[in-house]
N, CA, C and O atoms as a Tinker XYZ file with bonds, in Angstrom:
   380  protein
     1  N     -3.675000   35.552000   -5.129000    73     2
     2  CA    -2.176000   35.127000   -5.477000    64     1     3
     3  C     -2.481000   33.598000   -4.906000    63     2     4     5
     4  O     -2.820000   33.614000   -3.723000    81     3
     5  N     -2.438000   32.537000   -5.393000    73     3     6
     6  CA    -2.525000   30.976000   -5.155000    64     5     7
     7  C     -0.925000   30.968000   -4.327000    63     6     8     9
     8  O      0.145000   31.503000   -4.617000    81     7
     9  N     -1.255000   30.300000   -3.452000    73     7    10
    10  CA     0.340000   29.750000   -2.439000    64     9    11
    11  C      0.115000   28.402000   -2.215000    63    10    12    13
    12  O     -1.048000   27.998000   -2.185000    81    11
    13  N      1.066000   27.625000   -2.048000    73    11    14
    14  CA     1.651000   26.099000   -1.940000    64    13    15
    15  C      2.209000   25.874000   -0.578000    63    14    16    17
    16  O      3.268000   26.303000   -0.121000    81    15
    17  N      1.027000   24.891000    0.166000    73    15    18
    18  CA     1.944000   24.472000    1.281000    64    17    19
    19  C      2.897000   23.193000    1.027000    63    18    20    21
    20  O      2.320000   22.119000    0.857000    81    19
    21  N      4.224000   23.217000    0.989000    73    19    22
    22  CA     4.785000   21.429000    0.228000    64    21    23
    23  C      4.980000   21.134000    2.235000    63    22    24    25
    24  O      5.004000   21.784000    3.280000    81    23
    25  N      5.050000   20.119000    1.881000    73    23    26
    26  CA     5.570000   18.946000    2.987000    64    25    27
    27  C      6.593000   17.583000    2.499000    63    26    28    29
    28  O      6.352000   16.580000    1.827000    81    27
    29  N      7.807000   18.077000    3.176000    73    27    30
    30  CA     9.010000   17.308000    2.811000    64    29    31
    31  C      8.869000   16.322000    3.838000    63    30    32    33
    32  O      8.764000   16.870000    4.936000    81    31
    33  N      8.822000   14.907000    3.903000    73    31    34
    34  CA     8.801000   14.355000    5.052000    64    33    35
    35  C     10.412000   13.806000    4.985000    63    34    36    37
    36  O     10.668000   13.041000    4.055000    81    35
    37  N     11.139000   14.040000    5.609000    73    35    38
    38  CA    12.542000   14.173000    6.215000    64    37    39
    39  C     12.462000   12.034000    6.856000    63    38    40    41
    40  O     13.352000   11.206000    6.665000    81    39
    41  N     11.471000   11.862000    7.376000    73    39    42
    42  CA    11.724000   10.877000    8.300000    64    41    43
    43  C      9.762000   10.125000    8.650000    63    42    44    45
    44  O      8.772000   10.636000    9.175000    81    43
    45  N      9.948000    9.160000    8.212000    73    43    46
    46  CA     8.769000    8.707000    9.315000    64    45    47
    47  C      8.594000    7.688000   10.243000    63    46    48    49
    48  O      8.422000    6.515000    9.910000    81    47
    49  N      8.643000    8.221000   11.800000    73    47    50
    50  CA     9.278000    7.543000   12.848000    64    49    51
    51  C      7.960000    5.861000   12.766000    63    50    52    53
    52  O      8.222000    4.690000   12.492000    81    51
    53  N      6.648000    6.510000   13.132000    73    51    54
    54  CA     5.536000    5.870000   13.528000    64    53    55
    55  C      4.263000    5.523000   12.424000    63    54    56    57
    56  O      3.577000    6.529000   12.240000    81    55
    57  N      3.943000    4.700000   11.892000    73    55    58
    58  CA     3.415000    4.496000   10.782000    64    57    59
    59  C      1.915000    4.617000   11.567000    63    58    60    61
    60  O      1.114000    5.059000   10.743000    81    59
    61  N      1.476000    4.457000   12.443000    73    59    62
    62  CA     0.275000    4.191000   13.388000    64    61    63
    63  C      0.390000    6.228000   13.236000    63    62    64    65
    64  O     -0.074000    6.747000   12.221000    81    63
    65  N      0.789000    6.780000   13.921000    73    63    66
    66  CA     0.706000    8.016000   14.263000    64    65    67
    67  C      0.735000    8.698000   12.846000    63    66    68    69
    68  O      0.606000    9.909000   13.027000    81    67
    69  N      0.834000    8.454000   11.726000    73    67    70
    70  CA     0.987000    9.087000   10.381000    64    69    71
    71  C      0.016000    8.742000    9.755000    63    70    72    73
    72  O     -0.360000    9.611000    8.969000    81    71
    73  N     -0.805000    7.469000    9.758000    73    71    74
    74  CA    -2.290000    6.991000    9.640000    64    73    75
    75  C     -3.121000    7.703000   10.359000    63    74    76    77
    76  O     -4.188000    7.771000    9.749000    81    75
    77  N     -3.166000    8.345000   11.490000    73    75    78
    78  CA    -4.078000    9.351000   12.273000    64    77    79
    79  C     -3.804000   10.239000   11.921000    63    78    80    81
    80  O     -4.854000   10.732000   11.509000    81    79
    81  N     -2.650000   11.239000   11.676000    73    79    82
    82  CA    -2.347000   11.942000   10.848000    64    81    83
    83  C     -3.626000   12.689000   10.109000    63    82    84    85
    84  O     -4.364000   13.649000   10.328000    81    83
    85  N     -3.415000   11.521000    8.958000    73    83    86
    86  CA    -3.534000   11.902000    7.757000    64    85    87
    87  C     -4.873000   11.730000    7.498000    63    86    88    89
    88  O     -5.393000   12.528000    6.718000    81    87
    89  N     -5.763000   10.571000    8.148000    73    87    90
    90  CA    -7.037000   10.640000    8.942000    64    89    91
    91  C     -7.680000   11.845000    8.939000    63    90    92    93
    92  O     -8.704000   12.027000    8.280000    81    91
    93  N     -6.895000   13.132000    9.978000    73    91    94
    94  CA    -7.305000   14.256000   10.669000    64    93    95
    95  C     -6.919000   15.455000    9.623000    63    94    96    97
    96  O     -7.369000   16.593000    9.482000    81    95
    97  N     -6.147000   14.901000    9.116000    73    95    98
    98  CA    -5.145000   16.223000    8.184000    64    97    99
    99  C     -6.024000   16.577000    6.770000    63    98   100   101
   100  O     -6.631000   17.576000    6.382000    81    99
   101  N     -5.803000   15.414000    6.288000    73    99   102
   102  CA    -6.609000   15.837000    5.344000    64   101   103
   103  C     -7.979000   16.393000    4.803000    63   102   104   105
   104  O     -8.079000   17.080000    3.786000    81   103
   105  N     -9.141000   15.965000    5.706000    73   103   106
   106  CA   -10.488000   16.538000    5.636000    64   105   107
   107  C     -9.953000   18.021000    6.118000    63   106   108   109
   108  O     -9.914000   18.925000    5.283000    81   107
   109  N     -9.576000   18.239000    7.369000    73   107   110
   110  CA    -8.752000   19.730000    7.799000    64   109   111
   111  C     -8.476000   20.646000    7.023000    63   110   112   113
   112  O     -8.817000   21.822000    7.154000    81   111
   113  N     -7.713000   20.089000    5.984000    73   111   114
   114  CA    -7.218000   21.375000    5.186000    64   113   115
   115  C     -8.300000   21.302000    3.649000    63   114   116   117
   116  O     -8.378000   22.245000    2.861000    81   115
   117  N     -8.858000   20.322000    3.528000    73   115   118
   118  CA    -9.560000   20.734000    2.337000    64   117   119
   119  C    -10.721000   21.727000    3.003000    63   118   120   121
   120  O    -11.136000   22.607000    2.249000    81   119
   121  N    -11.394000   21.657000    4.614000    73   119   122
   122  CA   -12.070000   22.240000    4.536000    64   121   123
   123  C    -11.994000   23.635000    4.723000    63   122   124   125
   124  O    -12.832000   24.535000    4.664000    81   123
   125  N    -10.459000   23.584000    5.027000    73   123   126
   126  CA    -9.894000   25.100000    4.687000    64   125   127
   127  C     -9.808000   25.541000    3.758000    63   126   128   129
   128  O     -9.791000   26.771000    3.804000    81   127
   129  N     -9.699000   24.907000    2.354000    73   127   130
   130  CA    -9.924000   25.814000    0.910000    64   129   131
   131  C     -8.466000   25.019000    0.411000    63   130   132   133
   132  O     -7.919000   25.647000   -0.496000    81   131
   133  N     -7.837000   23.944000    0.765000    73   131   134
   134  CA    -6.903000   22.802000    0.230000    64   133   135
   135  C     -7.509000   22.279000   -0.790000    63   134   136   137
   136  O     -8.662000   21.852000   -0.840000    81   135
   137  N     -6.412000   22.330000   -1.923000    73   135   138
   138  CA    -6.878000   21.476000   -3.429000    64   137   139
   139  C     -4.998000   20.621000   -2.976000    63   138   140   141
   140  O     -3.862000   21.094000   -2.979000    81   139
   141  N     -5.645000   19.005000   -2.598000    73   139   142
   142  CA    -4.173000   18.651000   -2.730000    64   141   143
   143  C     -3.932000   18.392000   -4.017000    63   142   144   145
   144  O     -4.918000   18.009000   -4.648000    81   143
   145  N     -2.738000   18.498000   -4.712000    73   143   146
   146  CA    -1.386000   18.448000   -6.433000    64   145   147
   147  C     -0.979000   17.681000   -6.181000    63   146   148   149
   148  O     -0.671000   16.919000   -7.098000    81   147
   149  N     -0.729000   17.364000   -5.095000    73   147   150
   150  CA     0.549000   15.905000   -5.428000    64   149   151
   151  C      0.720000   15.221000   -4.220000    63   150   152   153
   152  O      0.476000   15.915000   -3.234000    81   151
   153  N      1.146000   13.799000   -3.945000    73   151   154
   154  CA     1.172000   13.413000   -2.639000    64   153   155
   155  C      1.831000   11.987000   -3.162000    63   154   156   157
   156  O      1.278000   11.207000   -3.937000    81   155
   157  N      3.160000   11.819000   -2.553000    73   155   158
   158  CA     3.905000   10.683000   -2.461000    64   157   159
   159  C      5.672000   10.843000   -2.611000    63   158   160   161
   160  O      6.400000   11.833000   -2.543000    81   159
   161  N      5.885000    9.750000   -2.786000    73   159   162
   162  CA     7.613000    9.884000   -3.258000    64   161   163
   163  C      7.555000    9.848000   -4.367000    63   162   164   165
   164  O      6.677000    9.290000   -5.026000    81   163
   165  N      9.002000   10.771000   -4.983000    73   163   166
   166  CA     9.129000   11.237000   -6.470000    64   165   167
   167  C      9.206000    9.931000   -7.330000    63   166   168   169
   168  O      9.577000    8.865000   -6.839000    81   167
   169  N      8.862000   10.060000   -8.546000    73   167   170
   170  CA     9.462000    9.264000   -9.257000    64   169   171
   171  C     10.863000    9.509000   -9.940000    63   170   172   173
   172  O     11.364000    8.657000  -10.675000    81   171
   173  N     11.553000   10.882000   -9.622000    73   171   174
   174  CA    12.499000   11.161000   -9.986000    64   173   175
   175  C     13.203000   11.896000   -9.574000    63   174   176   177
   176  O     12.723000   13.030000   -9.583000    81   175
   177  N     14.531000   11.812000   -9.042000    73   175   178
   178  CA    14.913000   13.136000   -8.073000    64   177   179
   179  C     16.306000   13.495000   -8.749000    63   178   180   181
   180  O     16.973000   12.592000   -9.253000    81   179
   181  N     16.732000   14.775000   -8.759000    73   179   182
   182  CA    18.086000   15.642000   -9.627000    64   181   183
   183  C     18.729000   16.148000   -8.688000    63   182   184   185
   184  O     18.294000   16.229000   -7.539000    81   183
   185  N     19.831000   16.544000   -9.060000    73   183   186
   186  CA    21.476000   16.889000   -7.996000    64   185   187
   187  C     20.921000   16.635000   -6.743000    63   186   188   189
   188  O     20.723000   15.424000   -6.644000    81   187
   189  N     20.582000   17.242000   -5.741000    73   187   190
   190  CA    20.765000   17.331000   -4.524000    64   189   191
   191  C     18.979000   16.395000   -3.966000    63   190   192   193
   192  O     18.649000   16.231000   -2.791000    81   191
   193  N     18.241000   15.999000   -5.054000    73   191   194
   194  CA    16.967000   15.673000   -4.253000    64   193   195
   195  C     17.155000   14.434000   -3.558000    63   194   196   197
   196  O     18.179000   13.754000   -3.628000    81   195
   197  N     16.102000   14.151000   -2.864000    73   195   198
   198  CA    15.638000   12.983000   -2.029000    64   197   199
   199  C     14.785000   12.284000   -2.050000    63   198   200   201
   200  O     13.743000   12.657000   -2.590000    81   199
   201  N     14.847000   11.436000   -1.673000    73   199   202
   202  CA    13.651000   10.238000   -1.671000    64   201   203
   203  C     12.853000   10.047000   -0.660000    63   202   204   205
   204  O     12.832000    9.104000    0.132000    81   203
   205  N     12.092000   11.125000   -0.724000    73   203   206
   206  CA    11.111000   11.056000    0.735000    64   205   207
   207  C      9.958000   11.623000    0.231000    63   206   208   209
   208  O      9.858000   12.305000   -0.789000    81   207
   209  N      9.174000   11.331000    0.934000    73   207   210
   210  CA     7.467000   11.623000    0.655000    64   209   211
   211  C      7.840000   13.111000    0.509000    63   210   212   213
   212  O      8.833000   13.641000    1.008000    81   211
   213  N      6.624000   13.883000   -0.468000    73   211   214
   214  CA     6.106000   15.398000   -0.396000    64   213   215
   215  C      4.850000   15.394000   -1.069000    63   214   216   217
   216  O      4.569000   14.656000   -2.014000    81   215
   217  N      4.195000   16.143000   -0.610000    73   215   218
   218  CA     2.546000   16.668000   -0.661000    64   217   219
   219  C      2.757000   18.122000   -0.722000    63   218   220   221
   220  O      3.423000   18.814000    0.049000    81   219
   221  N      1.789000   18.635000   -2.221000    73   219   222
   222  CA     1.486000   19.864000   -2.486000    64   221   223
   223  C      0.212000   20.083000   -2.395000    63   222   224   225
   224  O     -0.646000   19.509000   -3.066000    81   223
   225  N      0.004000   21.008000   -1.477000    73   223   226
   226  CA    -1.246000   21.499000   -1.339000    64   225   227
   227  C     -1.688000   23.101000   -1.746000    63   226   228   229
   228  O     -1.496000   24.020000   -0.949000    81   227
   229  N     -2.289000   23.310000   -3.059000    73   227   230
   230  CA    -2.877000   24.667000   -3.187000    64   229   231
   231  C     -3.508000   25.417000   -2.097000    63   230   232   233
   232  O     -3.978000   24.823000   -1.127000    81   231
   233  N     -3.539000   26.592000   -2.199000    73   231   234
   234  CA    -4.710000   27.494000   -1.381000    64   233   235
   235  C     -5.092000   28.768000   -2.153000    63   234   236   237
   236  O     -4.717000   28.894000   -3.318000    81   235
   237  N     -5.736000   29.604000   -1.619000    73   235   238
   238  CA    -6.114000   30.479000   -2.845000    64   237   239
   239  C     -5.294000   31.742000   -2.367000    63   238   240   241
   240  O     -5.345000   32.722000   -3.111000    81   239
   241  N     -4.628000   31.822000   -1.338000    73   239   242
   242  CA    -3.632000   32.569000   -1.170000    64   241   243
   243  C     -2.551000   32.108000    0.185000    63   242   244   245
   244  O     -2.633000   31.002000    0.721000    81   243
   245  N     -1.663000   33.055000    0.557000    73   243   246
   246  CA    -0.660000   32.697000    1.708000    64   245   247
   247  C     -1.473000   32.581000    2.700000    63   246   248   249
   248  O     -1.689000   31.455000    3.148000    81   247
   249  N     -2.041000   33.607000    3.205000    73   247   250
   250  CA    -3.102000   33.957000    4.501000    64   249   251
   251  C     -4.133000   33.034000    4.534000    63   250   252   253
   252  O     -4.871000   32.974000    5.517000    81   251
   253  N     -4.330000   32.011000    3.182000    73   251   254
   254  CA    -5.552000   31.116000    3.546000    64   253   255
   255  C     -4.529000   30.015000    4.377000    63   254   256   257
   256  O     -4.376000   29.793000    5.578000    81   255
   257  N     -3.939000   29.468000    3.207000    73   255   258
   258  CA    -2.486000   28.444000    4.122000    64   257   259
   259  C     -1.966000   28.705000    5.142000    63   258   260   261
   260  O     -1.258000   27.824000    5.629000    81   259
   261  N     -2.054000   29.529000    5.604000    73   259   262
   262  CA    -1.271000   30.279000    7.515000    64   261   263
   263  C     -2.913000   30.066000    8.201000    63   262   264   265
   264  O     -2.963000   29.430000    9.253000    81   263
   265  N     -3.891000   30.456000    7.762000    73   263   266
   266  CA    -5.343000   30.220000    8.120000    64   265   267
   267  C     -5.459000   28.648000    8.704000    63   266   268   269
   268  O     -5.579000   28.424000    9.908000    81   267
   269  N     -5.412000   27.697000    7.788000    73   267   270
   270  CA    -5.722000   26.143000    7.644000    64   269   271
   271  C     -4.434000   25.801000    8.527000    63   270   272   273
   272  O     -4.694000   24.800000    9.196000    81   271
   273  N     -3.423000   26.164000    8.720000    73   271   274
   274  CA    -2.522000   25.395000    9.487000    64   273   275
   275  C     -3.431000   25.717000   11.271000    63   274   276   277
   276  O     -3.448000   25.020000   12.285000    81   275
   277  N     -3.872000   26.647000   11.057000    73   275   278
   278  CA    -3.946000   27.222000   12.789000    64   277   279
   279  C     -5.324000   26.758000   13.303000    63   278   280   281
   280  O     -5.829000   27.018000   14.395000    81   279
   281  N     -5.853000   25.988000   12.256000    73   279   282
   282  CA    -7.400000   25.602000   12.702000    64   281   283
   283  C     -7.198000   24.664000   13.673000    63   282   284   285
   284  O     -6.267000   23.860000   13.717000    81   283
   285  N     -8.456000   24.840000   14.765000    73   283   286
   286  CA    -8.503000   23.766000   15.673000    64   285   287
   287  C     -8.282000   21.937000   15.122000    63   286   288   289
   288  O     -7.706000   20.939000   15.554000    81   287
   289  N     -9.066000   22.278000   14.032000    73   287   290
   290  CA    -8.867000   20.540000   13.032000    64   289   291
   291  C     -7.598000   20.213000   12.879000    63   290   292   293
   292  O     -7.191000   19.130000   13.299000    81   291
   293  N     -6.586000   21.313000   12.106000    73   291   294
   294  CA    -5.431000   20.878000   11.836000    64   293   295
   295  C     -4.539000   20.570000   13.166000    63   294   296   297
   296  O     -3.780000   19.605000   13.256000    81   295
   297  N     -4.716000   21.389000   14.019000    73   295   298
   298  CA    -3.973000   21.363000   14.983000    64   297   299
   299  C     -4.407000   19.791000   15.758000    63   298   300   301
   300  O     -3.482000   19.185000   16.300000    81   299
   301  N     -5.336000   19.383000   15.778000    73   299   302
   302  CA    -5.699000   17.899000   16.667000    64   301   303
   303  C     -5.079000   16.515000   15.331000    63   302   304   305
   304  O     -4.981000   15.300000   15.503000    81   303
   305  N     -4.818000   17.215000   14.275000    73   303   306
   306  CA    -4.189000   16.034000   13.625000    64   305   307
   307  C     -2.680000   16.069000   13.711000    63   306   308   309
   308  O     -1.996000   15.114000   13.343000    81   307
   309  N     -2.068000   17.409000   14.301000    73   307   310
   310  CA    -0.757000   17.263000   14.734000    64   309   311
   311  C     -0.476000   16.933000   15.825000    63   310   312   313
   312  O      0.646000   16.556000   16.165000    81   311
   313  N     -1.540000   17.031000   16.611000    73   311   314
   314  CA    -1.741000   16.679000   17.949000    64   313   315
   315  C     -1.251000   14.711000   17.719000    63   314   316   317
   316  O     -0.343000   14.073000   18.252000    81   315
   317  N     -2.031000   14.395000   16.986000    73   315   318
   318  CA    -2.054000   13.052000   16.749000    64   317   319
   319  C     -0.721000   12.265000   15.934000    63   318   320   321
   320  O     -0.420000   11.072000   15.971000    81   319
   321  N     -0.185000   13.171000   15.342000    73   319   322
   322  CA     1.021000   13.005000   14.659000    64   321   323
   323  C      1.995000   12.849000   15.779000    63   322   324   325
   324  O      2.399000   11.748000   16.153000    81   323
   325  N      2.425000   14.192000   16.396000    73   323   326
   326  CA     2.917000   14.093000   17.377000    64   325   327
   327  C      4.476000   13.617000   16.820000    63   326   328   329
   328  O      4.712000   13.790000   15.624000    81   327
   329  N      5.432000   13.075000   17.615000    73   327   330
   330  CA     6.653000   12.651000   16.895000    64   329   331
   331  C      6.433000   11.510000   16.155000    63   330   332   333
   332  O      6.796000   10.458000   16.680000    81   331
   333  N      5.959000   11.466000   15.136000    73   331   334
   334  CA     5.761000   10.280000   14.293000    64   333   335
   335  C      5.994000   10.401000   13.223000    63   334   336   337
   336  O      5.758000    9.506000   12.410000    81   335
   337  N      6.689000   11.889000   12.805000    73   335   338
   338  CA     7.607000   12.077000   11.668000    64   337   339
   339  C      8.322000   13.282000   11.889000    63   338   340   341
   340  O      8.093000   14.041000   12.831000    81   339
   341  N      9.277000   13.476000   10.932000    73   339   342
   342  CA    10.104000   14.523000   10.919000    64   341   343
   343  C      9.991000   15.364000    9.674000    63   342   344   345
   344  O     10.524000   14.827000    8.703000    81   343
   345  N      9.568000   16.268000    9.495000    73   343   346
   346  CA     9.335000   16.996000    8.491000    64   345   347
   347  C      9.300000   18.452000    7.889000    63   346   348   349
   348  O      9.058000   19.374000    8.667000    81   347
   349  N      9.516000   18.710000    6.613000    73   347   350
   350  CA     9.868000   20.417000    6.874000    64   349   351
   351  C      8.390000   20.572000    5.765000    63   350   352   353
   352  O      7.950000   19.979000    4.780000    81   351
   353  N      8.009000   21.707000    6.601000    73   351   354
   354  CA     6.843000   22.159000    5.699000    64   353   355
   355  C      6.867000   23.923000    5.665000    63   354   356   357
   356  O      7.102000   24.622000    6.651000    81   355
   357  N      6.606000   24.357000    4.474000    73   355   358
   358  CA     6.764000   26.050000    4.047000    64   357   359
   359  C      5.602000   26.314000    3.091000    63   358   360   361
   360  O      5.097000   25.537000    2.280000    81   359
   361  N      5.310000   27.497000    3.348000    73   359   362
   362  CA     4.481000   27.594000    2.140000    64   361   363
   363  C      4.958000   29.058000    1.117000    63   362   364   365
   364  O      5.437000   30.102000    1.561000    81   363
   365  N      4.692000   28.778000   -0.164000    73   363   366
   366  CA     5.531000   29.359000   -0.733000    64   365   367
   367  C      4.490000   30.227000   -1.436000    63   366   368   369
   368  O      3.375000   29.706000   -1.407000    81   367
   369  N      4.537000   31.299000   -2.003000    73   367   370
   370  CA     3.286000   32.017000   -2.724000    64   369   371
   371  C      3.364000   31.707000   -4.262000    63   370   372   373
   372  O      4.351000   31.152000   -4.744000    81   371
   373  N      2.341000   32.070000   -4.966000    73   371   374
   374  CA     2.961000   31.287000   -6.838000    64   373   375
   375  C      3.721000   32.439000   -6.929000    63   374   376   377
   376  O      4.152000   33.277000   -6.138000    81   375
   377  N      3.773000   32.180000   -8.486000    73   375   378
   378  CA     4.308000   33.231000   -9.367000    64   377   379
   379  C      3.290000   33.805000  -10.289000    63   378   380
   380  O      3.605000   34.694000  -11.080000    81   379
């Protein structure tokens, strides 16, 4: 069953750290089997929706998504980001 890695960016504090993270994270997650489905600010929000950056990545399974997070390559990306952003990341199984 597919799984979805959903990142909501509550705040970006340092654009240079974000750029360094993005340069490392995208290849690391793609190499781990991730497929980027959506990236960017919402075009429209409803109810309690927030105007914050969202990233959705599809993986073949929850296990694959968790394993992608734990790879040395993605951990390097996290180190580059440091305190450059406040995020909410969740991995959700597909229906």
